[in-house]
Phi, psi and omega in degrees: 000340185298313181305315178302310180301314179302314188289315180297316176300315183289322187289316179302318180292313176299322184291324179292324172294320182294325178295330180261351181277140184250350178275125179294327182288320173299316180298317180294325179295316179293324175292330174294318176298318176302316181302302184304317183295316176304313185294329183297330183300336183283340180277355178269357193268166171245158176299342180273355181272124178088128186295320180290336179297315181290334175281325181289324184302313172301329178297311176307311185285334175293313181293322177296321182281343183293138180274340178221107185291322180296307174310317181294319184295313180292327183288320183258007176059042174257133181302134188293322178303314190287326183282324177292319180293318182295316184288332179283322176295322182292345183288336175276316186202116182274072177216131187295335170293320174302313174300318171300307183298323178295310178297321179296325180296336172300313180307309188277337176288327174295321181293322176296314177298322176290329176301310181298322178292322176280340179064050185265167175291116182294320179299313181288327185286315182291326174300312179292329175298327179288332181287312187290315189260037183302314183288337176289316181291322183274005178196173164272024184287171183035047184294303187295323179294325182290317180296315179304305180303324178288330172294321179296313178299319177294316179306311180295327175302323181283319182303319187288340180261015181058028179263078194293324181299317182291319179301317180287331177292312180300318185290328175297320182293318175299324177291329175290338180261344172197111185301334174299344178280013169299335174299339177298330172305333182286338178303326179303311184286325178294322181285311186291326178250032189290334175290310178296323174304311183295324181284322181242057186301323182287337168283319183300318180300314182291322180295321183289326173294329175290317184289317175300317176306312179298314186289320175307310179298323180296313180296319187290320177283335181276328186233120189290336179293339183281349175293000000 
């Protein structure tokens, strides 16, 4: 518990300074410190922590040994974005702790950028992050889902700024890390037509159920693991 307590206190202190700082350079430096503190948490772990840890390590090894990452992804029903990211990180350092830390950094970089876009209170955001992501902090579980979710949060921050191009690009990135995030593309239509949806809510409810049923069937028939 000591490492988690250390990380939580450190993040809270750095976040407090960020909220009161007016200097962009100081804020950037503190965000960088927060990123390194979060990543350091993964070097306190053992390979036996978390059921997904033991599942991911053989996948890392298979991807690294694979001659064709794309072909491996389709054969094993592993998201192609995840496979490419693992292979790319292994080119720098073939160590599963390094790969876990590299993938984790994607999550926190996305969240930090989203914080700035949303203009949220940093202390409250990171404190709530510890509450919501407990299973993620205490193990290597839900790694692909967490990466996809971070891209979704970042995408929504751009959608609210009416930056549709970045929203669609980031939604595509989320899809590449977890195929179930295909539903996020619906956010675009929900947000753009929110007034009409509110006005004709009874049609919207049945229409949404139809679209969701179609997407679920698409996932189940396209990828065996969702069966």
